[in-house]
C-alpha positions in Angstrom: -42.2 -17.9 -22.0 -43.0 -19.6 -18.6 -39.7 -21.4 -18.6 -37.8 -18.3 -19.5 -39.5 -16.4 -16.6 -38.8 -19.3 -14.2 -35.1 -19.2 -15.1 -34.9 -15.4 -14.8 -36.5 -15.6 -11.3 -34.0 -18.3 -10.2 -31.2 -16.0 -11.3 -32.6 -12.9 -9.5 -33.5 -14.8 -6.3 -30.1 -16.5 -6.0 -28.4 -13.1 -6.4 -30.6 -11.2 -4.0 -30.6 -13.8 -1.2 -27.0 -15.0 -1.5 -24.5 -13.8 1.1 -22.2 -11.9 -1.2 -24.6 -11.1 -4.1 -23.3 -14.1 -6.0 -24.1 -15.3 -9.5 -25.8 -18.7 -10.0 -24.0 -21.4 -11.9 -25.5 -21.7 -15.4 -25.5 -25.5 -15.1 -27.8 -25.3 -12.1 -30.5 -23.6 -14.3 -31.0 -26.7 -16.4 -34.4 -27.6 -14.6 -32.9 -30.7 -12.9 -31.4 -31.9 -16.1 -34.6 -31.6 -18.1 -33.3 -28.7 -20.2 -30.5 -29.6 -22.5 -27.4 -27.2 -22.8 -28.4 -26.0 -26.2 -31.9 -24.9 -25.1 -30.5 -23.2 -21.9 -27.9 -21.3 -23.9 -30.7 -20.1 -26.3 -32.7 -18.8 -23.3 -29.6 -17.1 -21.8 -28.7 -15.6 -25.1 -32.2 -14.0 -25.3 -32.0 -12.7 -21.7 -28.5 -11.2 -22.3 -29.7 -9.4 -25.5 -32.8 -8.1 -23.6 -30.4 -6.7 -21.0 -32.1 -8.7 -18.3 -29.0 -10.8 -17.2 -25.2 -10.6 -17.5 -22.7 -13.4 -17.5 -19.3 -14.0 -15.9 -16.8 -16.7 -17.0 -14.1 -18.6 -15.2 -11.9 -18.0 -18.3 -12.0 -14.3 -17.5 -12.2 -14.3 -13.7 -11.0 -17.2 -11.6 -14.2 -17.2 -9.5 -17.2 -16.3 -11.7 -19.5 -16.6 -8.6 -18.4 -13.1 -7.7 -18.7 -10.3 -10.2 -15.3 -8.8 -9.7 -15.2 -6.6 -12.9 -17.5 -4.6 -15.1 -19.7 -6.6 -17.4 -18.3 -7.5 -20.8 -19.9 -6.0 -23.9 -23.0 -8.1 -24.9 -21.4 -9.6 -28.1 -18.4 -10.8 -26.0 -20.7 -12.4 -23.5 -22.5 -14.2 -26.2 -19.3 -15.4 -27.8 -18.1 -16.8 -24.5 -21.5 -18.3 -23.8 -21.4 -20.2 -27.1 -17.8 -21.5 -26.6 -17.6 -22.3 -22.9 -19.1 -25.0 -20.6 -22.2 -24.1 -18.5 -20.2 -25.3 -15.5 -17.8 -22.4 -16.0 -20.4 -19.7 -16.4 -22.4 -17.7 -13.7 -25.5 -15.6 -14.4 -26.6 -12.4 -12.7 -29.6 -10.1 -13.0 -28.5 -7.0 -14.9 -27.9 -3.6 -13.1 -30.8 -2.2 -15.2 -33.2 -4.8 -13.8 -32.0 -4.5 -10.2 -32.3 -0.7 -10.3 -35.8 -0.6 -11.8 -37.6 -3.7 -10.6 -36.3 -4.4 -7.1 -36.6 -2.4 -3.9 -33.1 -1.4 -2.7 -34.4 0.8 0.2 -33.4 -1.7 2.9 -29.8 -0.7 2.1 -30.2 3.0 2.3 -28.2 3.1 5.5 -25.4 1.0 3.8 -24.5 3.0 0.7 -21.7 0.6 -0.4 -23.8 -2.5 0.2 -26.5 -0.9 -1.8 -24.1 -0.4 -4.8 -23.4 -4.2 -4.7 -27.1 -4.9 -4.6 -27.5 -2.7 -7.7 -25.0 -4.9 -9.6 -21.8 -2.9 -9.3 -18.6 -5.0 -9.6 -17.1 -6.1 -6.4 -13.6 -4.8 -7.2 -14.8 -1.4 -8.3 -12.5 1.3 -6.8 -13.8 4.3 -4.9 -11.6 7.1 -3.8 -11.5 8.9 -0.4 -9.7 11.8 1.2 -6.6 10.5 3.0 -8.1 11.9 6.3 -10.7 9.1 6.4 -8.0 7.0 8.0 -7.2 9.5 10.7 -9.9 8.5 13.2 -8.6 4.9 13.0 -5.0 6.0 13.5 -5.9 8.0 16.6 -8.1 5.3 18.1 -6.1 2.7 20.1 -8.9 0.2 19.6 -8.0 -0.2 16.0 -4.9 -1.6 14.3 -4.1 0.1 11.0 -1.5 -1.7 8.9 0.3 0.5 6.4 2.2 -1.4 3.7 2.9 1.7 1.5 0.5 1.1 -1.4 -2.0 -1.1 0.5 -3.2 -1.6 4.1 -6.0 -2.8 6.3 -7.9 -1.8 9.4 -9.1 -4.1 12.2 -10.4 -4.0 15.7 -7.8 -5.3 18.2 -8.6 -8.6 19.9 -9.0 -6.9 23.3 -11.8 -4.7 22.1 -13.3 -7.2 19.8 -14.0 -9.4 22.8 -15.1 -6.5 25.0 -18.8 -6.2 25.7 -18.3 -2.5 26.3 -17.3 -2.0 22.7 -20.4 -1.2 20.5 -21.0 -3.8 17.9 -21.2 -1.1 15.2 -17.6 -0.3 15.9 -16.3 -3.8 15.7 -15.3 -3.5 12.1 -12.7 -4.8 9.8 -11.6 -3.3 6.5 -9.6 -6.2 5.0 -8.0 -4.2 2.3 -7.5 -0.6 1.2 -5.1 0.9 -1.3 -3.4 4.1 -2.3 -4.3 6.1 -5.4 -3.6 9.6 -6.7 -5.4 12.6 -8.1 -4.8 13.5 -11.7 -3.8 16.9 -10.6 -0.2 17.9 -11.2 1.0 17.2 -7.7 -0.6 13.7 -7.7 -2.1 14.0 -4.2 -2.4 10.7 -2.4 -5.9 9.4 -1.8 -7.3 6.2 -0.2 -8.7 3.5 -2.5 -11.6 1.4 -1.2 -12.8 -1.6 -3.1 -16.6 -2.1 -3.0 -16.4 -5.7 -1.8 -14.6 -4.6 1.4 -16.4 -1.3 2.0 -19.7 -3.2 1.9 -18.7 -5.3 4.9 -18.4 -2.2 7.2 -21.1 -1.5 9.6 -23.9 0.9 8.4 -22.4 3.6 10.7 -18.9 3.3 9.3 -20.1 3.1 5.7 -21.8 6.4 6.3 -18.6 7.9 7.7 -16.6 6.7 4.7 -19.2 8.2 2.3 -18.6 11.6 3.7 -14.9 11.5 2.7 -15.5 10.2 -0.8 -13.7 12.1 -3.5 -15.5 13.3 -6.6 -12.5 14.5 -8.6 -10.7 12.3 -11.1 -8.3 9.9 -9.4 -6.4 6.7 -10.4 -5.3 3.6 -8.5 -1.6 2.9 -7.8 -0.7 0.4 -10.5 1.2 -1.9 -8.1 -2.0 -2.1 -5.9 -4.0 -3.1 -8.9 -1.5 -5.9 -9.6 -1.7 -7.0 -6.0 -5.4 -7.3 -5.9 -5.3 -9.2 -9.2 -3.1 -11.8 -7.6 0.1 -10.5 -9.4 3.3 -9.1 -8.1 4.2 -5.4 -7.8 6.5 -4.1 -10.5 8.5 -1.9 -8.1 9.8 -2.1 -4.6 9.3 0.7 -2.0 12.2 3.1 -1.5 11.8 2.4 2.3 12.5 -1.3 1.7 15.3 -0.5 -0.6 16.9 1.8 2.0 17.0 -1.0 4.6 18.3 -3.4 1.9 21.2 -1.1 1.2 22.1 -0.8 4.9 22.0 -4.6 5.2 24.4 -5.1 2.2 26.7 -2.3 3.4 27.1 -4.2 6.6 27.7 -7.6 4.8 30.3 -6.0 2.6 31.9 -4.4 5.6 32.5 -7.9 7.0 33.9 -9.1 3.7 36.6 -6.3 3.7 37.6 -7.3 7.3 35.8 -4.5 9.1 33.1 -4.1 11.7 29.7 -3.3 10.2 29.3 0.3 9.3 25.9 0.4 10.9 25.2 -0.9 14.3 21.7 -2.1 13.3 20.8 -3.3 9.8 17.1 -3.6 10.6 17.0 -6.7 8.5 14.3 -8.4 10.6 13.1 -5.4 12.6 11.8 -2.7 10.3 10.7 0.2 12.5 7.0 0.5 12.4 6.9 4.2 11.4 9.5 3.8 8.7 7.1 4.3 5.9 5.3 7.0 4.0 2.9 8.6 6.4 -0.7 8.8 5.4 -1.5 12.2 6.8 0.7 15.3 6.0 1.3 17.0 9.4 4.2 18.7 11.0 4.4 16.2 13.8 4.4 13.3 11.4 7.2 14.9 9.4 9.3 15.7 12.5 8.8 12.1 13.9 10.0 10.8 10.6 13.1 13.0 10.6 13.8 11.9 14.2 13.6 8.2 13.2 15.7 8.7 10.0 18.4 10.4 12.0 18.5 7.5 14.5 18.8 5.1 11.5 21.7 7.0 10.0 23.9 9.2 12.1 23.1 7.6 15.4 23.4 4.2 13.8 27.0 4.6 12.5 29.4 2.2 14.3 32.5 3.9 15.5 34.3 0.5 15.6 34.1 0.4 11.8 36.9 3.0 11.4 39.5 1.0 13.4 42.6 3.1 13.7 42.2 4.8 10.4 41.2 8.1 12.0 41.3 9.6 15.4 37.9 9.2 17.1 38.5 12.1 19.4 39.6 15.7 19.1 41.5 17.9 21.6 40.7 21.5 22.2 42.2 24.1 24.5 39.8 25.6 27.0 40.0 29.2 28.2 41.8 28.2 31.3 44.6 26.5 29.2 43.6 23.0 30.0 43.2 20.5 27.1 39.8 19.0 26.7 39.2 15.7 24.8 35.9 15.2 23.0 34.6 12.3 20.9 34.0 13.3 17.3 30.5 13.1 16.0 29.7 10.1 13.8 29.0 12.2 10.8 32.4 13.9 11.1 34.1 10.5 11.5 32.5 9.2 8.3 33.3 12.4 6.4 37.0 12.3 7.5 37.3 8.5 6.7 35.9 8.9 3.2 38.3 11.8 2.5 41.4 10.2 3.9 40.9 6.6 2.7 38.8 6.6 -0.4 40.0 10.0 -1.9 36.7 10.8 -3.5 35.7 14.0 -5.4 33.8 16.6 -3.4 30.5 15.9 -5.3 30.4 12.3 -4.3 31.3 13.1 -0.7 28.5 15.6 -0.6 26.1 13.0 -2.0 26.8 10.8 1.0 27.4 13.3 3.8 25.0 16.1 2.7 21.7 14.2 3.3 22.9 12.9 6.7 23.9 16.4 7.8 20.6 17.8 6.5 18.6 15.1 8.4 20.5 15.9 11.6 19.8 19.6 11.2 16.2 19.0 10.5 15.9 16.9 13.7 17.4 19.7 15.8 14.8 22.3 14.7 11.8 21.0 16.8 14.2 20.3 19.7 14.9 24.0 20.2 11.4 25.4 20.0 7.8 24.4 20.6 5.8 24.2 17.4 2.1 23.5 17.1 1.1 20.7 14.8 -0.5 21.6 11.5 -1.8 19.9 8.3 -0.2 20.8 5.1 0.3 18.7 1.9 3.8 20.1 1.5 4.9 17.5 4.2 4.3 14.8 1.7 6.8 16.3 -0.7 9.2 17.1 2.1 9.2 13.5 3.2 9.6 12.2 -0.3 12.6 14.5 -0.9 14.2 13.4 2.4 13.9 9.7 1.9 15.1 10.0 -1.7 18.3 11.8 -0.6 18.9 9.4 2.3 18.5 6.5 -0.1 20.9 7.9 -2.6 23.4 8.4 0.3 23.4 4.8 1.4 23.3 3.5 -2.1 26.4 5.5 -3.0 28.2 4.0 0.1 27.2 0.5 -1.0 28.5 1.1 -4.6 31.8 2.4 -3.2 32.2 -0.6 -0.9 31.6 -2.9 -3.8 34.7 -1.5 -5.6 36.9 -3.0 -2.9 38.9 -6.0 -4.3 37.5 -8.3 -1.7 33.9 -7.3 -2.5 33.9 -7.3 -6.3 32.1 -10.6 -6.6 29.5 -9.7 -4.0 25.9 -10.1 -5.4 22.9 -8.0 -4.6 19.2 -8.8 -5.5 18.3 -8.1 -9.1 15.6 -5.6 -8.2 18.1 -3.5 -6.3 20.6 -3.7 -9.2 18.0 -2.7 -11.8 16.8 0.1 -9.6 13.1 -0.9 -9.6 12.6 1.5 -6.7 9.5 3.7 -6.1 8.1 6.2 -3.7 4.4 5.4 -3.3 
């Protein structure tokens, strides 16, 4: 009984005083080699059945020193314990023991650190209202990286080094993700993993706690794959849009023309060309403005060569003839009709979204509108980028029908249509 107690104390003390609430390697519990593996496994088996300790295994998690996932059922733990080496197993005090026999009050001001102390898995996901990010977006001291289904928050170097910046605000959130509610509209929410939330200052942990969602939510599957070290199944529609523009320009060269678009954005993706994380009128209008610049303003007049007239003459009231340059949307529309002879539905699939985006851009230009928060802007942005993507994709498919471009190859993911709006 004394040896069993000593081993249990080693396990608990290692966990409590370690930097990241780590498990102790089972091999290190062998009493300096005086305890043979069979005897140690017998003691650990008893402690697991008594629900005093839990085990992690390198065969399940690459780094068993960190409890990344929920505990395995007891019988599974015992099976792994009997079949695996003690050098590949780590041991933790059970959540039941931590909650009932140890004082966690020192973590009362750090709610997420407290959950780790109480034995919650480090990669457990917690869900928060999307507005938890707003204060960081609005504060120039922070850099918020938004990669569609994942992101990060960090203090900028300038303010990190500043003595005027309070230490409590010099925070980093290494990783956050996107999730959705189970409600019909699948509202976006922020996913915080316990490991990273626990590293926030006490003050910022308290702030995040106030935004925690209590309704049922789920994690974006591609984010789950990412944190597990895998690759996302899909590609963002925003990346796909830029990829289509790039290939349209490359095919333009193959068919002996100037690029259709002046800028392919191949190595210069606009910072705000992504799904915004807060549904406001201003965010929506800013996105419309950017999308119009990337489409109608980006069309290269030199692409059309001498196929169409680039100007139009109109008679003024005084009888004089005035020459005006045609708009780029009109040029593309006329060229498609005169050179490709497409049906009206296909032309509308290409031109319709570009016209709509231009019209949407002109709305805020003609009147002052106050900003407002409304979840409808998520859906409006999704519909707009989807139609814009279908427009450029249709252009690329048409261009690939040209005899000089029929052997042109595009990435498999683009060909297979593994595209997603996160």
